[in-house]
C-alpha positions as CSV (number, residue, x, y, z in Angstrom):
1,X,121.1,83.4,87.9
2,X,122.2,84.1,91.0
3,X,120.8,82.1,94.0
4,X,121.2,85.6,96.1
5,X,118.4,87.3,93.4
6,X,120.9,90.0,94.1
7,X,119.1,91.9,91.4
8,X,115.8,91.0,92.4
9,X,114.1,90.0,89.5
10,X,112.5,87.4,91.6
11,X,110.6,89.0,94.6
12,X,107.4,88.3,96.9
13,X,104.8,90.1,97.3
14,X,101.9,89.4,100.5
15,X,98.5,90.1,100.0
16,X,95.4,90.0,103.0
17,X,92.8,88.0,101.7
18,X,89.5,88.3,104.0
19,X,89.2,88.3,107.5
20,X,89.3,84.9,108.6
21,X,91.8,83.6,111.2
22,X,94.3,83.1,108.2
23,X,94.1,86.2,105.8
24,X,97.5,86.2,104.2
25,X,99.1,84.8,101.3
26,X,102.8,85.0,99.3
27,X,102.9,85.2,95.9
28,X,106.6,85.0,94.2
29,X,106.6,87.2,91.5
30,X,109.2,88.7,88.5
31,X,110.1,91.8,87.6
32,X,109.4,93.0,83.8
33,X,107.9,89.9,82.1
34,X,105.1,87.3,83.6
35,X,106.7,84.2,85.2
36,X,103.8,82.2,83.3
37,X,103.3,80.2,86.5
38,X,101.6,81.1,90.0
39,X,104.0,80.3,92.3
40,X,102.1,81.2,96.0
41,X,101.5,79.6,99.7
42,X,97.8,81.2,101.6
43,X,96.7,80.6,104.9
44,X,99.4,82.2,107.4
45,X,98.1,84.3,110.4
46,X,99.8,87.1,110.0
47,X,102.2,89.6,107.5
48,X,105.5,88.2,109.2
49,X,104.7,84.6,109.0
50,X,103.5,84.4,105.1
51,X,106.8,86.6,104.5
52,X,109.0,84.5,105.4
53,X,107.4,81.3,103.8
54,X,107.2,83.5,100.4
55,X,111.2,84.0,100.6
56,X,111.7,80.7,102.0
57,X,109.5,79.0,98.9
58,X,111.9,82.2,96.9
59,X,114.7,80.0,97.4
60,X,114.0,76.9,96.7
61,X,112.7,78.1,93.7
62,X,116.2,80.1,92.9
63,X,117.8,77.0,93.5
64,X,116.2,74.7,91.3
65,X,115.6,77.2,88.8
66,X,120.0,77.7,89.0
67,X,120.0,73.4,89.1
68,X,117.5,73.5,86.0
69,X,119.8,76.2,83.9
70,X,123.2,73.9,84.9
71,X,124.1,76.7,87.5
72,X,126.7,75.1,90.3
73,X,126.8,77.1,93.2
């Protein structure tokens, strides 16, 4: 697993749910096959804020996944 995710296997999707003060959510998804778990966050004021938080979570997720698989980087 490449930590830089060059093949874009995992990616962040941002959605808007509702009209409240913090309607934006992010979710990490995997292409081709479902992940089996949902990795997400909610309660962001803007699309930009949700996307930035999702990207940070994706980076941490990829690091943890690489460590789990024994990849040294």
